[in-house]
DSSP file (Angstrom, degrees, kcal/mol; ACC not computed):
  #  RESIDUE AA STRUCTURE BP1 BP2  ACC     N-H-->O    O-->H-N    N-H-->O    O-->H-N    TCO  KAPPA ALPHA  PHI   PSI    X-CA   Y-CA   Z-CA
    1    1 A X              0   0    0      0, 0.0    44,-2.6     0, 0.0    45,-1.5   0.000 360.0 360.0 360.0 135.5    4.2  -44.7   32.3
    2    2 A X    >   -     0   0    0     42,-0.3     3,-1.8    43,-0.2     4,-0.3  -0.754 360.0 -96.8-116.3 169.9    6.5  -47.6   31.7
    3    3 A X  G >  S+     0   0    0     40,-0.3     3,-1.2     1,-0.3    41,-0.1   0.784 124.4  63.7 -57.8 -24.9   10.2  -47.7   30.7
    4    4 A X  G 3  S+     0   0    0      1,-0.2    -1,-0.3     3,-0.0     0, 0.0   0.726  92.6  64.6 -69.7 -18.8    8.9  -48.1   27.1
    5    5 A X  G <  S+     0   0    0     -3,-1.8    11,-2.7     1,-0.1     2,-0.7   0.546  86.6  82.4 -79.0  -7.6    7.4  -44.7   27.4
    6    6 A X  E <  S-A   15   0A   0     -3,-1.2     2,-0.4    -4,-0.3     9,-0.2  -0.878  70.5-155.5-109.1 114.5   10.8  -43.1   27.8
    7    7 A X  E     -A   14   0A   0      7,-2.2     7,-2.6    -2,-0.7     2,-0.4  -0.724  11.4-175.3 -92.0 135.0   12.5  -42.5   24.5
    8    8 A X  E     +A   13   0A   0     -2,-0.4     5,-0.2     5,-0.2    -2,-0.0  -0.990  16.6 172.1-128.5 135.7   16.3  -42.3   24.3
    9    9 A X        -     0   0    0      3,-1.7     2,-0.7    -2,-0.4     4,-0.1   0.040  65.0 -88.1-129.1  24.9   18.3  -41.4   21.2
   10   10 A X  S    S+     0   0    0      2,-0.4     3,-0.0     1,-0.1    -2,-0.0  -0.467 120.3  27.9 106.1 -63.3   21.8  -41.1   22.7
   11   11 A X  S    S+     0   0    0     -2,-0.7     2,-0.4     1,-0.1    -1,-0.1   0.518 116.0  58.5-109.6 -10.2   21.9  -37.5   23.8
   12   12 A X        -     0   0    0      2,-0.0    -3,-1.7    17,-0.0     2,-0.4  -0.935  56.5-162.3-125.3 146.9   18.2  -36.8   24.4
   13   13 A X  E     +A    8   0A   0     11,-0.5    11,-2.1    -2,-0.4     2,-0.4  -0.999  13.3 174.7-127.0 128.6   15.6  -38.3   26.8
   14   14 A X  E     -AB   7  23A   0     -7,-2.6    -7,-2.2    -2,-0.4     9,-0.2  -0.863  16.7-153.0-140.2  99.7   11.9  -37.7   26.1
   15   15 A X  E     -AB   6  22A   0      7,-0.8     7,-3.2    -2,-0.4     2,-1.1  -0.449  23.5-123.5 -69.1 147.0    9.2  -39.4   28.2
   16   16 A X  E     + B   0  21A   0    -11,-2.7     5,-0.2     5,-0.3    -1,-0.1  -0.802  42.2 162.2 -95.7 103.9    5.9  -39.9   26.4
   17   17 A X  S    S-     0   0    0     -2,-1.1     2,-0.2     3,-0.7    -1,-0.2   0.440  71.4 -14.0-100.6  -3.7    3.5  -38.0   28.7
   18   18 A X  S    S-     0   0    0      2,-0.5     4,-0.1    -3,-0.1     3,-0.0  -0.612 117.1 -36.7-161.9-140.8    0.7  -37.7   26.1
   19   19 A X  S    S+     0   0    0     -2,-0.2     2,-0.3     2,-0.1    -3,-0.0   0.822 125.6  44.0 -70.1 -32.0    0.6  -38.2   22.4
   20   20 A X  S    S-     0   0    0     -5,-0.0    -3,-0.7     1,-0.0    -2,-0.5  -0.892  91.0-105.8-119.7 145.7    4.1  -36.7   21.8
   21   21 A X  E     -B   16   0A   0     -2,-0.3     2,-0.6    -5,-0.2    -5,-0.3  -0.408  29.6-141.5 -65.6 142.9    7.3  -37.2   23.7
   22   22 A X  E     -B   15   0A   0     -7,-3.2    -7,-0.8    -2,-0.1    -1,-0.1  -0.921  13.6-133.5-110.9 110.6    8.3  -34.4   25.9
   23   23 A X  E     -B   14   0A   0     -2,-0.6     2,-0.3    -9,-0.2    -9,-0.2  -0.317  20.9-157.8 -64.2 144.1   12.1  -33.6   26.0
   24   24 A X        -     0   0    0    -11,-2.1   -11,-0.5     2,-0.0    -1,-0.0  -0.903  21.3-103.0-117.5 149.2   13.5  -33.1   29.4
   25   25 A X    >>  -     0   0    0     -2,-0.3     4,-2.6   -13,-0.1     3,-0.6  -0.269  41.3 -97.0 -69.3 158.7   16.8  -31.2   30.4
   26   26 A X  H 3> S+     0   0    0      1,-0.2     4,-2.6     2,-0.2     5,-0.2   0.815 119.2  50.6 -47.4 -50.7   19.9  -33.0   31.2
   27   27 A X  H 3> S+     0   0    0      1,-0.2     4,-1.7     2,-0.2    -1,-0.2   0.924 116.8  42.2 -58.5 -41.9   19.7  -33.0   35.0
   28   28 A X  H <> S+     0   0    0     -3,-0.6     4,-2.5     2,-0.2    -2,-0.2   0.867 110.3  57.3 -69.3 -39.0   16.2  -34.3   34.9
   29   29 A X  H  X S+     0   0    0     -4,-2.6     4,-2.8     2,-0.2     5,-0.3   0.951 107.6  48.3 -61.4 -50.6   17.0  -36.9   32.1
   30   30 A X  H  X S+     0   0    0     -4,-2.6     4,-2.7     1,-0.2    -1,-0.2   0.933 112.5  48.0 -54.8 -46.6   19.8  -38.4   34.3
   31   31 A X  H  X S+     0   0    0     -4,-1.7     4,-2.4    -5,-0.2    -1,-0.2   0.900 112.5  49.5 -60.8 -42.4   17.4  -38.7   37.3
   32   32 A X  H  X S+     0   0    0     -4,-2.5     4,-2.6     2,-0.2    -1,-0.2   0.934 112.7  45.8 -63.4 -50.4   14.7  -40.2   35.2
   33   33 A X  H  X S+     0   0    0     -4,-2.8     4,-1.7     2,-0.2    -2,-0.2   0.909 112.4  51.3 -63.7 -42.9   17.0  -42.8   33.7
   34   34 A X  H  X S+     0   0    0     -4,-2.7     4,-0.9    -5,-0.3    -1,-0.2   0.911 110.3  49.0 -59.4 -43.2   18.5  -43.7   37.1
   35   35 A X  H >X S+     0   0    0     -4,-2.4     3,-1.3     1,-0.2     4,-0.9   0.955 110.4  51.0 -59.2 -52.3   15.0  -44.2   38.5
   36   36 A X  H >< S+     0   0    0     -4,-2.6     3,-0.5     1,-0.3    -1,-0.2   0.837 105.8  55.8 -58.0 -33.4   14.0  -46.4   35.7
   37   37 A X  H 3< S+     0   0    0     -4,-1.7    -1,-0.3     1,-0.2    -2,-0.2   0.730 103.7  54.8 -74.3 -20.7   17.1  -48.6   36.1
   38   38 A X  H << S+     0   0    0     -3,-1.3    -1,-0.2    -4,-0.9    -2,-0.2   0.680  87.5  97.1 -84.2 -17.3   16.3  -49.2   39.7
   39   39 A X  S << S-     0   0    0     -4,-0.9     3,-0.1    -3,-0.5     6,-0.1  -0.419  82.2-111.6 -71.4 142.6   12.8  -50.6   38.9
   40   40 A X    >   -     0   0    0      1,-0.1     3,-1.4    -2,-0.1    -1,-0.1  -0.357  53.7 -74.7 -66.8 157.9   12.3  -54.4   38.7
   41   41 A X  T 3  S+     0   0    0      1,-0.2    -1,-0.1    -2,-0.0     3,-0.1  -0.207 116.8  12.3 -52.1 141.4   11.6  -55.6   35.2
   42   42 A X  T 3  S+     0   0    0      1,-0.2     2,-0.5    -3,-0.1    -1,-0.2   0.711  90.5 140.4  63.3  23.6    8.0  -55.0   33.9
   43   43 A X    <   -     0   0    0     -3,-1.4   -40,-0.3    -4,-0.0    -1,-0.2  -0.868  55.0-123.6 -94.6 122.6    7.3  -52.6   36.7
   44   44 A X        -     0   0    0     -2,-0.5   -42,-0.3     1,-0.1     3,-0.1  -0.411   8.9-143.5 -58.8 140.8    5.3  -49.5   35.7
   45   45 A X  S    S+     0   0    0    -44,-2.6     2,-0.4     1,-0.2   -43,-0.2   0.792  90.7  24.3 -74.3 -28.3    7.1  -46.2   36.6
   46   46 A X  S    S-     0   0    0    -45,-1.5     2,-0.4     2,-0.0    -1,-0.2  -1.000  71.7-171.6-138.7 135.2    3.7  -44.7   37.5
   47   47 A X        -     0   0    0     -2,-0.4     2,-0.4    -3,-0.1     8,-0.2  -0.979   3.4-167.0-127.3 142.8    0.6  -46.5   38.5
   48   48 A X        -     0   0    0     -2,-0.4     3,-0.1     1,-0.1     6,-0.1  -0.979  21.5-151.8-128.0 140.8   -2.9  -44.9   39.0
   49   49 A X  S    S-     0   0    0     -2,-0.4     2,-0.3     1,-0.3    -1,-0.1   0.845  89.4  -8.0 -78.9 -31.9   -5.9  -46.4   40.6
   50   50 A X  S >  S-     0   0    0      3,-0.1     3,-1.7    -3,-0.1    -1,-0.3  -0.963  95.3 -77.5-155.5 156.3   -8.1  -44.3   38.3
   51   51 A X  T 3  S+     0   0    0     -2,-0.3     3,-0.1     1,-0.3    -3,-0.0  -0.300 115.4  16.1 -62.2 134.3   -7.3  -41.4   35.8
   52   52 A X  T 3  S+     0   0    0      1,-0.3     2,-0.3     0, 0.0    -1,-0.3   0.514 105.4 103.2  82.3   9.0   -6.7  -38.1   37.6
   53   53 A X    <   -     0   0    0     -3,-1.7     2,-0.3     5,-0.0    -1,-0.3  -0.782  53.8-150.8-120.7 165.8   -6.1  -39.5   41.0
   54   54 A X    >>  -     0   0    0     -2,-0.3     3,-1.9    -6,-0.1     4,-0.5  -0.906  32.9-108.8-127.2 157.0   -3.1  -40.2   43.1
   55   55 A X  T 34 S+     0   0    0     -2,-0.3     3,-0.4     1,-0.3     4,-0.1   0.815 121.2  51.4 -58.8 -26.1   -2.4  -42.8   45.8
   56   56 A X  T >4 S+     0   0    0      1,-0.2     3,-1.1     2,-0.1    -1,-0.3   0.558  87.1  87.5 -85.8  -7.2   -2.5  -40.1   48.5
   57   57 A X  T <4 S+     0   0    0     -3,-1.9    -1,-0.2     1,-0.3    -2,-0.1   0.870  91.0  44.2 -60.0 -37.0   -5.9  -38.7   47.2
   58   58 A X  T 3< S+     0   0    0     -4,-0.5     2,-0.3    -3,-0.4    -1,-0.3   0.539  93.4  97.3 -88.3  -4.0   -7.9  -41.0   49.3
   59   59 A X  S <  S-     0   0    0     -3,-1.1     2,-0.3    -4,-0.1    -3,-0.0  -0.593  70.5-126.9 -89.2 144.7   -6.0  -40.7   52.5
   60   60 A X        -     0   0    0     -2,-0.3     2,-0.2     1,-0.1    -2,-0.1  -0.616  27.2-110.4 -85.0 148.7   -7.1  -38.3   55.3
   61   61 A X              0   0    0     -2,-0.3    -1,-0.1     1,-0.1     0, 0.0  -0.524 360.0 360.0 -76.1 146.1   -4.6  -35.8   56.7
   62   62 A X              0   0    0     -2,-0.2    -1,-0.1     0, 0.0    -2,-0.0   0.498 360.0 360.0 -74.7 360.0   -3.4  -36.4   60.2
């Protein structure tokens, strides 16, 4: 997900998590927009090493 995947129309925020944008409620929308504003330019909001995995997936538990 990049900042371009988050649609804003003034009063609504809808990240594009698939084919269609998904509206989010106000408290989450504010947090999402605040997070995106803190990222350096051209930085993806979410990165994946491969589909369906997370950075923690390959780490062993202590």
